[in-house]
N, C-alpha and C positions, 0 to 999 in steps of 0.2 A: 270732568271728563278727561281732560288732558293727563292728569296723574294716573288714572286707571289705564289709559291707553299706553303710557310709558311702561307701566308695570307689566301689562300683557305682552308688549313687545320684548321687554327684558326676559320674561319667562320663556317666550318662543326662542329667543337667541340662546338662552341657557340650555334648553332642551336640545336644540340643534347641535350645540357644542358638545354636550355629553354624548349624543348619538355618534357624532363624528369621531370623537376620541375612542369610543367603544369599538367602532369599526376599524380604526387604525391600529388599535391594540390587538384586535383579533387577527388582522392581516399580518402584523409584524411578529406575532408570536407563533404563527403556524410553523409546524416542524415538518421536515421532509424525511422520509424513511431512509436512513443510512445505516451502514454497519461500520463500527469503528475499525480503522485500519491505518497502519502507518505506511502502507504500500504507496509507491509513487511510480507513475509512468511518465517518462520524458519523451517527447516526440519532437523531432527537429526536421525542418523542411529541407528539400534538396537545395534550396538557395541559402544555405547556412552562412555563406559569405555575407549575405545581407543582414545577418544577425537575428534571425527569427527563431526563437525557441519558446515552447510553452511547457510548463510542468504542471500536472494536474494530480491532485490526491485521488487515488483510486480506492473505491470501496471494495468490499468483498464480493462484488458482483461484476458483471460485464461493464466495462467502461470504454467508450470510444472517444478519442481526442483527435481533433483535426486542427492543423495550423497551416497558415500560409505565410509567405515572406512579407516583410514590411511593405506597406502601401499596396497590398493586393497583387504584387508581382511575384512570379515564381510558382513552382509546383507545391502541392499540398501533400502531406503525409498523414495517414491515419493509422493509429496504433490501437489494437484491441487487446485487452487482457481478459483471460478466462476467469470465471468465478473461482475464488480461492478454494471453495469446497470441492471443486473438481480436479484440483492439482494435488497429486500424491507426493508426499515429502517424507524422507527418512533422514534422521540425524545420526551421524556416526562419531564416536569418540576416538580421536587419534592421539590421546595423551595418556599419562599414567594417573590422572585425576579421576577418581571414581564418580559416577553420577552425572558427568557433563552432558552426555547424549540425552538423558532424561530431562535435565534442566533446560537445555536449549530446545527440546521437543515441546516443552510447556510454553516457552517464550514464543516460538514460531507458531505453535498451534493456537495461541491467543488471537492470531490474525485470521483465523477461520480456515486455514489450510487443512487438507486431509492428511493427518499424520499417521505414519506407520510406526512400528515398534522400534525404539532406539536400539542401535547396535554398536559394536566396537569395530573400528577400522582395522585393516590387516597390517598397517604399519603406524608408527608414531610420526606425527607431522608437527613442524614448528609453526606453520602458518595455516590458518583456516581457509577453506575453499568451499565455494558453493558450485556444484556441478548441475548442469541442466541437460535434459533430453531434448531432442529436436522440437522446436516450437515453444520451448518453455523458458527462453532467456529472460523475458520480462518478469515472470514469476520468480526466477532465481535472483534477479537483481533486487526485486522487492524484498525478498527474504534476507538477502545480504544486507540491505539497508537497515532492516529491523534489528539485526544482531551485530551490526558494526563491522561487517566484512567489506574490504575495499573493492571497488568495481573491477580492478585488475585481477582479483581473485575469484571472479565469476567465470567459470570455464565450461566448455561442452563436456558432457558425460561420455567418457570413453573407457576402454578397458584399462587405461593407465590410472584411473581413480583408485585410491587405496581402500576399496570396499568390495565385498563380494555379496552376491545374492540380492542385488537391487534391480534386476531386470524388470522392466515395466514401470519403474518409478520415474516420476517426472523431474523431481529435484532431489539431489543428495547433498546434504550439508555435512562437511567434514570439519569437526571442531579440533583445531590445533592448539598448541601451547599458548599462542598469542591470546586466545579467548579464555583459556584456563585461568590465566592470571587476573582477568577482569570479571569473571563470572560471579564471584562472591560465594560460590558453593564449595 
């Protein structure tokens, strides 16, 4: 009897182990719905002197990030990004290289942004700039990150931008000679 009791006990333990592993595998391989994006939103607290900064990858949908200063002291800042598909973007070529606006429209559009027809800028520019309409700075920064434009080249959209006919556009990307040499097109 002792041998059959040990065999039954071993069988129960083995079955319990297999069930536990199956549950853990099912839980560990669950996927969460996300849209690929290289967009990032950085949110910094008012107590930046305390050194609290959080960077969160943003999907192509609304994302809210809240942070507080170290040890729970200080004010919190909340940053919300609009869904990429709701942000209109136009890319303008400000170089002598043909096809750059179309190329970068494809690159930017891969992030889920609402792309307009590529255009030519009214002047030639040495440096690329991403211009944003009111309330679209986070979207412009995300697009700038995607194509390799420096944060200092993300500017408010004004009449000084070297493009025409972009009224109502949220973000205007002007491709300058700096990106022409790295585009591979």
